[in-house]
VOKOL-31110 format. One record per residue (C-alpha): x, y, z. Coordinates in steps of 0.5 Angstrom, whole numbers, plus 2048, in hexadecimal, padded with zeros to 3 digits. Layout:
! residues N
XYZ ...
***
This chain:
! residues 852
7FC80086E 8027FF869 806805867 80680785F 80D80685F 80D7FF862 8087FD85D 80C800857 8127FC85A 80E7F685A 80C7F7852 8137F9850 8157F2854 8107EE850 8127F184A 8197EF84B 8177E884D 8147E7847 8187E9842 8167E583C 80F7E683D 8117EE83D 8157ED837 80F7E9833 80A7EF835 80F7F4834 8107F182D 8097F282B 8097F982D 80F7FA829 80C7F8822 8077FD822 80B803825 810802820 80C80281A 80980881D 80F80B81E 812809818 80C80C814 80D812817 815813816 81581080F 80F81580C 81281B810 81981980D 816819806 81281F807 818823809 81C821803 8168237FE 81682A802 81D82B801 81C82A7FA 81682E7F9 81A8347FD 81F8347F7 8198337F2 8188397ED 81E83C7EE 81E8447ED 8168437EC 8138497EF 80C8487EB 8098427E8 8038427E3 7FF83C7E2 7F883B7DF 7F283B7E4 7EF8357E0 7F382F7E0 7F082C7D9 7F38337D6 7F88327D1 7FC8387D4 7FE83F7D5 7FD8427CD 8038457CA 7FF84B7C9 7FF84C7D1 80684B7D1 8088507CC 8038557CF 8078547D6 80E8557D2 80C85B7CF 80A85E7D6 81085B7DA 8128627DC 80B8647DE 80A85E7E3 81185D7E6 8138577E2 81A8567E1 81A84F7DD 81484B7DA 8158437D9 81083F7D5 8108387D8 8108337D3 81082C7D6 80D8257D6 80E81E7D8 81481A7D4 8178137D5 81F8137D3 82280C7D2 82880A7D6 82F8087D3 82C8017D1 8268047CD 8218027D3 81C8077D6 82080B7DC 81C8097E2 81A80F7E7 81780B7EC 81180F7EC 8148167EC 81381B7E6 81681A7DF 8168217DC 8188247D6 81982C7D6 81C8327D2 8248337D4 82483A7D6 82B83E7D5 82D8427DB 82B8497D7 8248467D6 8238427DD 8208457E3 8258427E7 82C83F7E5 82B8397E9 8268367E4 82C8377DF 8328347E3 83682F7DE 83B82B7E1 84282C7DD 8438297D6 83C82A7D4 83782F7D1 8308317D0 82C82E7CA 82C8327C4 82882E7BF 8228287BF 8278237BF 82B8257C6 8298257CD 82B8267D4 82A8217D9 82A8227E1 83081F7E4 82D81A7E9 8298177E3 82F8177DE 8328137E4 82D80E7E5 82C80D7DD 83380C7DC 8338127D7 8398187D6 83A81D7D2 83A81B7CB 8368157CC 8318137C7 82A8117CA 8228127C8 81D8167CB 8158147CB 8108197CC 80B8177D1 80581B7CE 80481E7C7 80581B7C0 80D81C7BF 8118167BD 8178147C1 81D8177C0 8248167C0 82881B7C4 82F81C7C7 83181E7CE 8358257CD 8348277D5 8338257DC 82F8297E0 83082A7E8 82982C7EA 82782E7F1 8238297F4 8248237EF 82481D7F3 8218167F3 81F8147EC 81D81B7E9 81F81C7E2 81F8227DE 8218227D7 8228297D4 82182B7CD 8238317C9 81D8377CA 81A8367C3 81A82E7C3 81782E7CA 8118337C7 81082E7C1 8108287C6 80C82B7CC 8078307C9 8028317C4 8068377C2 80183C7C4 80183A7CC 8058397D2 8048357D8 80783A7DD 80A8417DC 8108427E1 8128497E3 81784D7E7 8168547EA 81A85A7E9 81E85D7EE 81A8607F3 81485C7F2 8128577F7 80F8517F4 8088537F8 8088597F4 80A8567ED 8048517EF 7FF8567F0 80185A7EA 8018547E5 7FA8527E8 7F78587E6 7FA8587DF 7F78517DD 7F08507DC 7EC84E7E2 7EB8467E4 7EF8437DF 7F68437E2 7F98417E9 7FE8467EB 8038447F0 8098467F3 80F8417F3 80E8407FB 80783E7FA 8098397F4 80E8367F8 8098367FE 8048337FA 80982D7F7 80A82C7FF 80382C801 8018277FB 8078227FD 805823804 7FE821803 80081B800 805819805 80081A80A 7FB815807 801810806 80381180E 7FC81080F 7FC80980B 80280780F 7FF809816 7F9805814 7FD7FF813 80080081A 7FA80181D 7F77FB81B 7FE7F881E 7FD7FB824 7F57F9825 7F87F2824 7FD7F4829 7F87F682E 7F47EF82E 7FB7EC82F 7FD7F1835 7F67F0838 7F77E8838 7FE7E883B 7FC7ED841 7F67E9842 7FA7E2842 7FF7E6847 7FA7E884B 7F77E184C 7FD7DE84D 7FF7E3853 7F97E2857 7FC7E085D 8017E585C 7FC7EB85B 7F87E8861 7FE7E8866 7FF7EF864 7F87F1866 7F97ED86C 7FF7F186E 7FB7F886D 7FB7F9866 7F47FC864 7F07FB85D 7F380185A 7FA80085C 7F97F9859 7F67FB852 7FB801852 8017FC853 7FF7F884D 7FE7FF849 80580184B 8077FA848 8047FC842 806803842 80E800842 80C7FB83D 809801838 80F806839 814800838 8107FE832 81080582F 817807830 81980082D 814801827 816808826 81E806825 81B800821 81780581D 81D80A81B 820804819 81B802814 81A809812 822809810 82180280D 81B804809 81F80B807 825806804 820802800 81C8087FD 82380B7FB 8258057F7 81E8037F4 81A8097F3 81A8117F1 8198137F8 81E8197FA 822818800 82381C807 82681A80E 821816812 81D81B816 81B81981D 81681E81F 81381F826 80D81C823 810816822 813815829 80C81782C 808813828 80C80C829 80C80D830 80580F831 80280A82C 806805830 804807837 7FD808835 7FC802832 7FF7FE837 7FB80183D 7F5801839 7F67F9838 7F87F883F 7F27FC842 7ED7F6843 7F27F1846 7F47F784B 7ED7F884D 7EC7F084E 7F37F0852 7F07F5857 7EA7F0858 7EE7EA85A 7EB7E8861 7F17E7866 7EF7E186A 7EC7DD864 7F17DE85F 7F67DC864 7F27D5865 7F27D485D 7F47D6857 7EE7DB855 7EC7D984E 7ED7DE848 7E77E0844 7E27DB848 7DC7E0847 7D67DD843 7D77DF83B 7CF7DF83A 7CE7E683A 7D47E8836 7D27E2831 7CB7E5830 7CE7EC82F 7D27E982A 7CD7E6826 7C87EC826 7CE7F0824 7D07EB81E 7C97EA81C 7C97F281B 7CF7F2818 7CE7ED813 7C77F0811 7CB7F7810 7D07F380B 7CB7F0807 7C77F6806 7CD7FA804 7CF7F57FF 7C87F57FC 7C97FC7FB 7C37FE7FF 7C2805803 7C680B801 7CD809804 7CF801802 7D6802804 7D480580A 7D080080C 7D57FA80A 7DA7FE80F 7D67FF815 7D47F7814 7DB7F5813 7DC7F981A 7D67F681D 7D97EF81B 7E07F081D 7DD7F2824 7D87EC824 7DE7E7823 7E17EA829 7DB7EA82D 7D97E382B 7E07E082A 7E17DC830 7DA7D9830 7DC7D7828 7E37D482A 7E07CF82E 7DC7CB828 7E17CD823 7E87CC826 7E47C5829 7E27C3822 7E97C581F 7ED7C1825 7E97BB823 7EB7BB81C 7F27BD81D 7F37BA823 7F17B3821 7F77B081E 7FB7B2825 7F67AE829 7F67B0831 7FB7B682F 7F67B982A 7F17B982F 7F57BC835 7F77C2830 7EF7C282E 7EE7C3835 7F37C8837 7F17CC831 7E97CC833 7EB7CD83B 7EB7D483B 7E77D7835 7E87DE837 7EF7DD836 7EF7D9830 7EA7DE82D 7EE7E482E 7F57E182C 7F17DF825 7EE7E5824 7F57E9823 7F67E481D 7EF7E581B 7EF7EC81A 7F57EC816 7F37E6812 7EC7E9811 7F07EF80E 7F47EB809 7ED7E7807 7EA7EE806 7F07F1801 7F17EA7FE 7E97EA7FC 7EA7F17F9 7F07EF7F5 7ED7E97F3 7E77EC7F1 7EA7F27ED 7EF7ED7E9 7E87E97E7 7E57EF7E5 7EB7F07E0 7EB7E97DE 7E47E97DC 7E47F07D9 7EA7EE7D4 7E77E77D3 7E07E97D2 7E07F07D0 7E67F17CB 7E77EF7C4 7EE7F27C3 7F47ED7C3 7F97F27C5 7F97F77CA 7FF7FD7CA 8008007D1 8058047D4 80A8017D9 8098027E0 8028057DF 80580B7DB 80180E7D6 80280D7CE 8058137CA 8008157C5 8058137BF 80480C7C1 7FD80B7BF 7FF80E7B8 8058097B8 8008037B9 7FB8057B4 8008047AF 8037FE7B1 8027F87AB 7FD7F37AD 7F97F87B2 7F17F77B0 7EF7FC7B5 7F28007BB 7EF8047C0 7F38097C4 7EF80C7CB 7F28137CC 7F18167D3 7EC81B7D3 7EB8207D9 7E68267D8 7E182A7DC 7D98287DB 7D582D7E0 7DB8307E3 7DD8297E5 7E38257E3 7E281E7DF 7E68197DD 7E58157D7 7E88137D0 7E88147C9 7E880E7C4 7ED80F7BF 7EE80B7B8 7E98067B7 7E28047BA 7E28027C2 7DD7FC7C0 7E37FA7BB 7E77F87C1 7E27F77C7 7DB7F47C8 7D67FA7C8 7CF7F87CA 7CB7FE7C9 7C67FF7CE 7C38067CB 7C58077C3 7C58037BD 7CC8047BB 7D28027BF 7D68077BA 7D980D7BE 7D88137BA 7DE8187B9 7DA81E7BC 7D681A7C1 7D78157C7 7D580F7CA 7D480D7D1 7D38077D6 7CD8057DA 7D18077E0 7D380E7DD 7CC80F7DC 7CA80D7E3 7CF8127E6 7D08187E1 7C88187DF 7CB8187D8 7C68147D3 7C58137CC 7C38197C8 7C681D7CE 7CB8237CC 7D18237D1 7D482A7D0 7DC8297D2 7E08307D3 7E682F7CF 7ED8317D1 7EC8387CF 7E58397D2 7E18387CB 7DB8347CC 7DB82D7C8 7D482A7C8 7D48227C7 7CE81E7C6 7CD8177C9 7CC8127C3 7CB80C7C8 7CC8087CE 7D08027CF 7D07FC7D4 7D57FD7D9 7DB7FA7D7 7E27FA7DB 7E67F97D5 7E38007D2 7E38077D5 7DD80A7D9 7DC80F7D3 7DF8117CC 7DF8167C8 7E18167C0 7E78197BD 7E58207BB 7E28217C2 7E981E7C5 7ED8237C1 7E98297C4 7EA8277CB 7F18257CB 7F78297C8 7FC8257C4 8028267C9 7FD8237CE 7FB81D7CB 7FC8167CE 7F980F7CD 7F780A7D3 7F78047CF 7F78027C7 7F37FC7C5 7F57F87BF 7F17F37BB 7F57EF7B5 7F37F07AE 7EF7EA7AB 7F57E47A9 7FA7E87AD 7FD7E37B3 7FE7E67BA 8057E47BA 8077E87B4 8027EE7B6 8057EE7BD 80C7EF7BA 80A7F47B6 8077F87BC 80E7F77C0 8127FA7BA 80E8007B9 80D8027C1 8147FF7C3 8178067C2 8128097C7 8168067CD 8108067D2 80B8027CD 8097FB7CE 8057F67C9 8017F17CD 7FC7EC7CB 7F67EA7CF 7F97E57D4 7FF7EA7D5 7FB7F07D6 7F77EC7DB 7FD7EA7DF 8007F17DF 7FA7F37E2 7FA7ED7E7 8017EF7E9 8007F67EA 7FA7F47EF 7FF7EE7F2 8047F37F3 7FF7F87F7 7FD7F27FB 8047F07FD 8057F7800 7FE7F6804 8007EF806 8077F1808 8047F780C 7FF7F2810 8057EE811 8067F2817 7FF7F081A 8007E9819 8077E981C 8047EC822 7FE7E7822 8037E1822 8077E4827 8017E482B 8007DD82A 8077DC82D 8067E0833 7FF7DD834 8027D6834 8097D8838 8047DB83D 8007D583D 8067D083E 8087D4844 8007D3847 8007CC845 8077CA848 8047C584D 7FF7C2848 8057C1844 8097BE849 8047B984B 8037B7844 80B7B6843 80A7B284A 8057AD847 8097AC841 8087B183C 80E7B2838 8127B9836 8107B882F 8097B7831 8097BD835 80B7C182F 8067BE82A 8017C082F 8037C782F 8047C7827 7FD7C5826 7FA7CA82B 7FD7CF827 7FB7CD821 7F47CC823 7F47D3826 7F77D681F 7F27D281A 7EC7D581F 7EF7DC81E 7F07DB816 7E97D8815 7E67DE818 7EA7E3815 7E97DF80E 7E27DF80E 7E17E6811 7E67E980C 7E27E5806 7DC7E7808 7DE7EF809 7E27EE802 7DC7EB7FF 7D87F1801 7DD7F67FF 7DD7F47F8 7D67F47F7 7D67FB7FA 7DB7FD7F5 7D77FA7EF 7D58017EC 7DC8037EC 7DD7FD7E7 7DF7F77EC 7DC7F17E9 7DA7EB7ED 7DD7E97F4 7E37E47F3 7E57E17F9 7ED7DF7FA 7EC7D87FB 7F47D77FA 7F57DC7FF 7F07D9804 7F37D2803 7FA7D5804 7F87D980A 7F57D380E 7FB7CF80C 8007D480E 7FC7D5815 7FD7CE817 8047CF815 8047D6819 8017D281F 8077CD81F 80C7D281F 8097D7824 8097D1829 8107CF828 8137D282E 80D7D1833 80D7CA831 8157C9832 8147CD839 80E7C883B 8127C2839 8177C483D 8137C4843 8167C0849 8107BB84C 8127BB853 8147C3854 80D7C4850 8097C0855 80D7C385B 80B7CA859 8057CD85D 
***
């Protein structure tokens, strides 16, 4: 029996002797592990940056008070006055009312300063003798704090990006409330702790901030510092006892900072999970490639493995030698993937630094990232190589030395029957889910999809023969004998063809699913605008920002407006649960949208009533004549009668309250609109009205006026951007699939060296050899693409059907994407075959024939 050390040396020598084969296999692992490592390193880096910011947040705050109810207008001024009067008794040093809200500031060119998604906050400037910490009032030399409504101080990092300096005049627009845009002068630049990324802080004098960001009677939060000798925990306990029970949340400064960290880390955990999910897709695709590669390697090494068995190697030693090779490949792939992943994280960090508002920190290369890359690389490779390793151990010494034992010669009958059974069950589950039968349509579609994928894996080899054969007949016809040869080679080993094609199938299936969802969503929006909207113009916030309440008033007064309806955002409580809807303000919703009343004679919305859609009636149980009792921001009960039910219309909101109810539910400082629909007055030209609307809203910086087509294009553009991001992430899996085709063809060329030599000897030209390899690759790629597109389209169709109750309309297949996918798969097939084809064409006839 050969020793284990001897077998390891044999494995290492085998790897060294086939460096190119090793490179291709390692590369498929590297792509997956680099995505895993890069995702972990990048999100760890972002988390570190946010943690550093929050560590310095709320400086000087010992205790913070906020309302327990998120819909509350804030902490009443009377509560603050009571705390002020009891400062000595409670152990309070200073109390600061935090007046703040969303703002947008113009840059030096008069355009809205882009924050890249970072907060843009307006607040009160607190002089050092008022502030809880001097850090919040630290001004750069040459500046001062604002002293009147027309002055502001601005954090230095934002001022630099905006091209503003002390003395610059600019414009500030409130993100909520009814205040008009105001011209201001920058009188000071603030050096704020944690002011990184795209964060913007515009500070007004205290009186102005109170006017802009409160109703004069409430404040969003109250910060306080503890007197000497009083700990934050002691102050927290005393303040909690001094306040009415269950109305306010009292936290120490450390708790506030930790809560902020937890919120961000929760988001980053989800974000990391999404990235790792796409990495997992790539790794799953990679497992098929590695399995295929090791299967072919084992088949090509039959004689070598048989010789090892003949000189004393046991079955276990042979299988372990193959697994040892897989282990080495996995370790190399993990290490290289870790390095490339760190590079990807650094690149992504650099891109986000210039293009987004994310804060920055040094790269965080954690032990978890290193272990994850190595673990994934080794485990994926060894699991993929397990079956080939077992197969290698069963090579009979004498028989294998007499002839090249054919790979995958076992019958396909059992496997095919199993695939058919699983496929029928999966298709039935998908159809049942799509029809909405049962309690969990989405679960049914998900289980059916998994079964359908499993069916393709099982029945793929049997399916490849007729499908690839038919494709070969059509595609190969113009190439004559070369086409027939390519067809024969493609169907020669159905297991290999199916495994190679499945890697592409899985990636393109996901592309088709996402494409179907995106196209259906765009179709729903287009249909809603075309059939459900009467308005000619839509006033909306740029980049999905809310519209300040003052814009609705400005639009109502524009010359040429026939009717305008602003849909103000409402969040309230009903039976202890938070519900979100809209207030219809200005004209009647029926003036700007089609309202097909299903229950209720009039589509008019009473000022003190509400209308609900059929979907809301079904989900909330609110019907005509019902009284829905909202809990207002100060805890008061607001009974509201449902006056009618209208047919679902995606151009409208799920439920709407009249202006009188809206005024009770939403305090003035919190009023924002989602959209404003506008129709022209009789005889007014659309171009004239558009110009008037743009003139009236131009000063609000983030507001845009769109006609119906522009609105549809805007929504479609946002969907396309999201789809492009998802497609880019799926590109990893597709790239691995392409490498799989390259690997399979390259190994196939080695396997068929004598055959190619014979063909060359009887007159086949090098160009014909290359062409046959190209065609074989194209057939495999198109076969995989067809399966992926069909599977993805069916699953996408079913998912759209299950989402119908949430407003998604009729499923729309992405025909242009399907055509592009099929054409691109043919191109990919040619590109994947370039190197194997050139290598095959260089085969020397006599040397190839002479090989044993």
